[in-house]
N, C-alpha and C positions, 0 to 999 in steps of 0.2 A: 388428380394429376391430369394434365392436359386441359386445355380450355376449348370449349365449343361455343360458337355463336351461329345462329341462323336467322334469316329475315325474309319475309315475303309481304309485300304491301305496295305502297304508292311512291315511296322514296327510292332514290338510287341506293341499291343495297350495299355496295362495297364500302362507302364511308361509314354506314351504320355498323357493318361487320367489324371494321377496323377499330372503331370506337369501343365496341363491346369487347373485342379481344384485348384492347389496352387495359381494360378493367380486370382481365383475367390472366394477365401475363404471369402473375405469381403462381399460376397452376402449371406452367410449362413454357420454356423459352429457348429451346435449342433450335427450333425452326418454326415456320408458320406458313399458312397458305389460304387462298380464297378460291371458291368456284362460284361464278355468277352467271345467271341466265337472263337473257333479254327476250322475253316472249318465246317464240318458236325456235329461236336461234340456238346453236350449240353452246354448251357451257364453256365459259372462258375460265381457265385454271391458271393461277399464278402462285408460285411457291418461292420461298427464300430460306436459306440457312441462317441461323443466328437469331438475334433479337428481332422483335416485331418492327423496329424502326427500318430494318432492311426491306421488309415487305411494303411498308408505308411509302418509302422512297421509290420502290420499284413500280408502284401503282399510282404514283402522284396523289397519295392520300386517298386512293380509291376512285378518283375522278376518271382514271383511264379505263375503268371497267363499267360498261353500260349494262343496265338490267336492274330489275326490281325484286329479284329472288336469288338468294345465295346462301352459302354456308362458309364458315371460316374456322380456323383451328390454330392453336398454339400447342406445340408438341413438347412433351417430356419423354425422352426416348425409353422404350422398353425393348422392342424387337427391332434391331437394326440401328446402326450408328446415326448420330445427327447428320443429316445431309439433305440436299434439295430433293433428291430422288425419294428418300424415305419420308419426307414431309407430307402431311395431308394437305388437301384432299387427295384421295386415290380414286382411280377410275377402273371400270370393267373392261375397257378396250385394251388392245394390245399395243401400247405405246411405251415410250421410255420412262414417262412419268417425271422427267427432270426438267422439261422445257416449260414455256408459257404459251398460252394461246388457246384457240378453240380446240375442243377435244371431241372426237367422234366416239361417243360412249353412251351406252344405254343407261348406265348407273354411275353416278358420281357421289362420293360420300366422305364423311369424316367419322372418327371413332375415338372414344375414350375407353380404357379398360385393357384387359388381356384375354385373348382367345386361346384357351389352354390346349385345344386340340387342332390348332392351325396346321400343324405338320400333316396330320391325317387328312384334313380337308384339302390341303394343297395337293396332296398325292391324288386324291379323287378328281380334282379339277384338271390336273395335268393329263389324266387319262381321257378327259373329255375335250382336249384340245386347247385349254387355256395356257397362256404363258404369263410369266411374272417378271416385273422389272424392279421390284423393291425387295427388301429383306423383312418387311413388316407383316404382322398378322392382320393388319387392317386391310391391305390389298386382298388378302384371302377372303375375308368376310364380304367385301364389296363384290367380288367375283362370284361368291356363293349365292348372293342375292340375285345376281345377273343370271346364274345358271338356272335357278328355280323360276325366275321370271320368264325365261325363254322356253324352258322345258314344258311348263304347264299352261302358259299363256292365259293365266287367270287374273293378272294384274298385280299391283304392289301388295295388296292385303295378303294374298295367298303366298307370294314369294317371301315376304318378310316373316310371316308366321312359320313357314317351313324352315327358314334360316334360323329363327330363334329356337326351334325345337332341336335343330341339328348341332348348334354351337354350344360348347362348354366354356365357361369362364364368365367374365364380366364385360359389360359393354353399355355404352350410350352411343347410339348410331343416329346420324343425320344423313338422309339420302335424298338425291334428286333424280328423277327418272326422265329420260329424254321425251317420252310420250306424254308426260304430265307437266307441262310448263306452268310456272307459278305455284307449284306445290312442293312442300318439303315433307318427307316421311321420317318419323323418328321412332326409335325402339329403345327399350331400357331393361337391363338386368344388372343390379348391384352397383351401377355407376350413376351419379346424380345427373338429373336433367329437369329443367323447369321450362314451362311454356307460358309466355306472356301474350295477352291480347289487348288491342286497342282498336279504335274505330278504323276499319279497313287495313289493319296491320297485325301481323303475328310474329312473335319473336320466340326463339328457343335458345337456351344457354345452359352451361353446366354450373353456373352460380348466379345468384341474384344481382350482384353489382353490374353485370354486363348489360342488363336491360332496365335497371332501376330508373334511368334517365327518361325512358320512353313509356313505361307503364308500371302500375303497381298491382294490376290484376293478373294473377298467375294460376296456372294449373300445375299440380304435382302429378306427374305420370307415375303410375305404380310399377312395381316390379313385374316383369314379364308382360308388360303392356306395350302397345305401339299406337301411333297416332298419325293422322293426315292433317297437315297444316295448310290452310289457304288464307288469303288476306282477311284478317279479322275473325277467323274461325279455327277451331280445333276439334277434331272428331277422334274419339278414342276407341280402341279395340282390344279384346283379349286374344289369347292364343288360338281360340276357335274361330277368330275372325268376326265375332259378334260385337256390335257397337255397344259401348258402355257409357253411362252418363257420369259426368264429373261437374263439380262446382268450383268456381274460382275462389282463391284466397287473396285478401288484400295484404300486400307487404307494408309493414308499418315503418320500416327504416326510412330515415331522412336521406335523400339522395346525396346531400352534402357530406354525410357520414362516410361515404366511400371516396371522398376527395382529400387532398393533403392539407387544405385549410391553412396554407402559409408555412407549414413545416417542411423541412428539407426532405424528410423521409416519412413514410407511413409509420414505421416503427416508432419514431420519436413522438409522432402525433398520438399513437395508440398507447404509449407509455403514459402520456399526459391525460389520456381519457380514462385511465384506470380508476381514479376516485369516483367518477360518475358511474362507470360500469359496476363497481362494487356497491355503490349506494343504490342504484336501480335494482340490482339483484337482491340485496338485503330487503329493500322496501317492498319487493314483490311478495314477500312472505311474512315480514314482520308487521303486524297490525296491532295498534294500541298496546305496545309493550309486550306482545306475545307472538310466538311463531305460529302461523296458520298455514297448514299444508293443504288446504282445500283445493287450491288450483293445481297442486301436484297430484292429488288423488290419494294421498297417504294419510290413513286414519290412525288414531291411537291404538285401535285393535290390531291393525297391520303391524305397528311397531312392536307391540307386546308379543306378537306371535313369532318374531324374528329372533333366532338364537345364534346366527352366524352371518357375517357380511363378507361378500367378495367384491372387491373393487377392481374392475377390469378396464384397461385403457392402454394407450400407446404414447410414447414420447412425453411431452410436457404434461399431458393429462394423467399419465402414470405417476409423474412426480406429485401431482395433486393428490392422487391416491395414497402415496407414501406419507404425505403430511396428514391426510385424513385418518390414516391408520393410528398414528400416535394420538391424535385428538379424540377420536371415537373410543378407543380402548381406554384412555384415561378418564374421560368424562362419563361415558355410557356403560363402561365395563362389559363390552360385548366383543367377542373375538372378531378380528378383521384380518382378511388376507388380501394382499394386493398382488394382482396378477397381470403380467403383460398379455395383452389380448392375443398376440401371435403365438404364445405358449399355451394359454388357457384352452384354446380351441382344439389343441392336439394332445393335451394331457388326458389321461384316463382317470381323473380324480373323481371320487364319489361326491355328489352334490345332494344334500338333503333338502326336502321341500320346506323346511322351516328356516331356510336361509333366504337372503336377499342378494341378488347380483346387481350391483350398481355399475353401469357402464358410463364412461365419461368421454365426450368427444365434442370439439368445437363445431365441426361441420355437420355432425350427425350422419356422415357418410363414410367414415373411416372403415376400410374393408375388413380388417381383422377384428375390430371392435364390433362391427355389425354381425360378423360370423359368430363371435362369442355370445352375443345377445341371443342369436337364434339357437345356439346350442343350449343355453340355459333354459330357453322356453321349451325346447324339445324335451328336456328333462323335468319339466313341470315346476321349475324354480321361479318365484316371483322376480320381476325385473323392474329396475328404476333407471331411467336415463337422465343424465345431466348433459344437456346439449344447448347450443346457442342458436340453432337455425330451426325455426318453426317449419313443420311439414317435411323435415328431412327423414330419411329412411329409418334411422334409429328412433327418432321421435314418434314415427307412425307405428313402429312395431313393438316398442316397449310397453309394458303394462302401465307404468306411471312415468310422468315426465316432469322434471324440474328444469325450466328454461332459465338459462343465464341471460341477462339483458346487456350484453356487451356491444351490441350493434355489429356491423360488418367489420371484420378484421382482415386487412389486406396484406400486411407484411407477412412473409413466410414464417418468421420467428414470432411465436405467440407471446403476447404480454397481457393485454387486458382480458382476453378470454381465460387465460390461466388464473388471473386474479379473481375474476367472477366465479370461476369454478371453485376456488378456495372458499369464497364467501358462501357458496351453496353447501359445501360439505361441512363448514362450521355450523350452519343452521341445522343440518341434519344431526350433527353430533350433540348440539345443545338440546334439541327437542327429544332425541332418543334418551338422553340422560334424564330429562325431566319425566317423561312418560314411564320410564323404567324405574323411577324412584331413586336414582343414584345421586341427585342433587336436590337441594331444598328450593322452595319457592323464591327465597331471598337470593340464592346463588343463581337461579334461573334468570331473575331480573338483572343481576349484575353482569352475567355473560352477554345478555342481549344489549345492555347499555354499552359494554365494551365493544361489541361488534359494530355498533352504530358510530363509534369514534374512528373507525379505520379509515374511511374516505378522507376526513380532515387531516389525519396524521400522514396519509400518503402524500397529500399536497405539500406538507412540511418537508418531507423527504425530497420531493422534486425541487424545492426551492434551493437545495444545497448541491444541485447537480454539477456546478462548475468545478467543485473540488474533484469529483469523479472524472470529469473531462481532463483536468490537469494530470491526474494520476494515470489515466488510460494512455495519454500521449507518451508518458514516460515509459510505459511497459507495452507499447503497441507491437514491438518486435520480439516479444518473449517467445521462446520455443516451447516451453512446458509450463503449465500452471496447474496447481493442485488446490482443490477446495476441500476443506475438512470441517467436520462438525459432528456433534452427537445428537441423537434423538431427532427432534424436529429440525434442528439446525442442519443435520445431515440431509434431510429431505430438501431443504432450501439449497444446499450445496449442489445437489443433483441438477436442479434447474439452472442455477448460476453457471455451472460448468457447461451445460448444453447451450445456453445462450452465447457464451463466449466462443465455443468451438464451431457452432453452426453458421455464424455470420462473419467471424473474423479468421477462421481457419487456423486458429492457434490450438495446438494439442493441449487439452485440459481434461482432467479427471476429478471426480468427486469421490471421497472416501470417508467412511465412518472413522473418526479420528483415532479410535482405539485400534484400528487395523493397520495403522502406519507401520508399526514395528513388526508386522507379519509379512514384510516383503517390500512394501512401497517406499519406505524411507531410503532404500538403496538408490532410488532415482534422484534424490535431492543432491544438488551440487551448487556451487557458487552462482548466485544470481537467480536461482529458481524462485518464482513467485508462488507463495503459499497464502491462500485466502482462508482465514478462519472465521466461521460464523459463530457468534457467541451471544445468543439471546436467552438461553436457558440457564437460570441461576444455579441450579443444582449440578449442572455439568460444566459450568464455566471454568473452574479451576483445572479440571482434567484436560479440557481442550487447550487452554493456555499452555499447560505443561507440554502437550504434544507439539504445539507450535514452537515453543522454545527449543525443543529437541531438533526441530527442522532448522531453526536459526543457527544453532551451534554447528550445523553442517553446511552453512553458507547461504541458506534461504533468505529471501527478502519477504517480510511478513506484512500482510494487510489484515487488520482485524475489523470485523463488522459487529457492532454491539449496540446495546441500548444506552440512552443517556443515564448517567449515574455511575457507570462502571469505568471511571476515569483512570483506574490503575491499568487499564488495557494499554494506554500509551506508554507505560513503563516497560512493556514487553515487546511491542510490535513497532514496525517502522512507519506505518500509516494507518490511521484509525478513521473509520466511518461510523457515525452514530445515527440511530433511528429513534423516534419517540417511543416512550414506554407504552405498552399495551399488555393486556393479559397474555401470559406466555403461550397459551394455547393458540393464539392468533398472530404471534409475532412473525410468522412466515410471510404474511401479507405485506409487512413493512420491510423486512430484510431482503426480500427478493428485488425490490425496486433499484437499490444501488447496484445490484449485480446485473440487472437488465441494462442499466446505464453504462456499466463497465463494458459489457459486450458491444453495445452500440458505439461507444466512443472509440474503442479499439478498432472496430471495423472502419469507422470514418477516418481515423488517423492513418489507416493503411490504404485508403483510397478505394475501398471495395464497395460493391453494390449491396447496401444494407438490406434492402427489401427483397432482393432476389438472389440469395446465396446459391452458389454453384451446386448442381446435382440434386437440389431439393425442390419440392413443390409444396404448396400450402395444404392441400387435401390429399391424403394418401388413400386413393380409392382402388388400388390394386395391391395384391400381396407382394 
């Protein structure tokens, strides 16, 4: 949540900062701001409420701000309402914080995260003569840095280290000191931050797309570390103030992957990129007709030693876990529990060391999932991460890592990362089944061959998207939508419902079809849309029966099923078909029409598909 960009080098900083922020607006977009320094001159601070375009207009695309060193921020409000005063950057000086222009301040900075003890720190600073102009925790931490900087007069290293020890919570901090022109100081705890270097230039950002246009060589700053950035250089320190050595990592993503490439929205582009994302993820571990987890670090001995699996995730990644539970238990005959990360970390459940905790996260920075991972490691339980971002916190801290190869995902509503994660858990399920002796060699080959057909079949689903567009326009103004299914189909319904509600603001719920008569059916009335997912042959008739019960109470029915079940059309009002695939993997195809449904409803309502209200791409705070 929130986007940070910083630059020091030879170019005019403001246009670079605005360009980077435009790549990160999916992380926060209720206000934005810049602070730029021109040599020894005071920092020029400009802030604007609302979308980034307001700040771009206010600064003439950055041209109005001279200087080659600066920081920028797009905000997703936590403490304090969206306003120009609460927007970042914040300053240590006693000013209103709402205007624009030169600021007489020893410390200027931006921040991602949440300072949990900010009230306590604020009271301390009030006693030492500080005043506050905003409602934010960020202003408190900037002034705390200023307090230690002035009290001990030992420079930024000492002031930042003392602040990091004193603060509780999560943060990614970017600071500029009046006495150190041309330098940016950064610090990190549990919030993502990367540093890019090029000849005579240094960049800092909260996510890769912001700097991909300028450099591919990045440093990953570790937890409880901070750094001094000068043009073309980065120097890292631990909490003791000792300098530590780091090596750069080359980002492999194509810069064009973070652009729309002719699509109206990133979400539609990423829906169309799913076949490639799934293919790349499958082929990263499927070698010569067999699954090879050498790159993951998972051996057959590891698999044989596991007697229980916990899948821990949030949001759509949790829905992947729900699908994985059905597939793994059926194929590998191993108990699987799917836990919301935000609940897992606070439950007092017993965890045995012959278990495996699988954490799933696109960004690798999801706060609750990261905390759950650390809890599992504290208890001595082996951990495996399924993540999309190389070098992310979860990837660095997990015992083993299965990288999905979805490339950068910009739209807030996940599509291709979800599908790549499904591909990853399918591979785990099939390999666990083989190693544990639950399937034959022949069945093993069959399942792998079926997996490899998924990308091509996803393309066929996309070829029929115009029918979904027509249907979405018809139901764009629905007030309530219910998704029902059984087994794996229920897991698909969870994701389909989330896609609709998060980008179109239509109230929708997903239910296990058998639960309808335990209360939910009372909500059905004339015109209510009920979407039934029907890909599991054994459960098909039961779900159809539940749908017909809804129809008799006035519901309009959409059925999503596989080719061959033509009798579906006899029972429902609108039918969508997907190609046949082994039923264990049907979720990969069934989810695509539901993604399209959510997308087209949002477009029909004239909403901002890629930036839904109140949401941010990476949830890096609790």
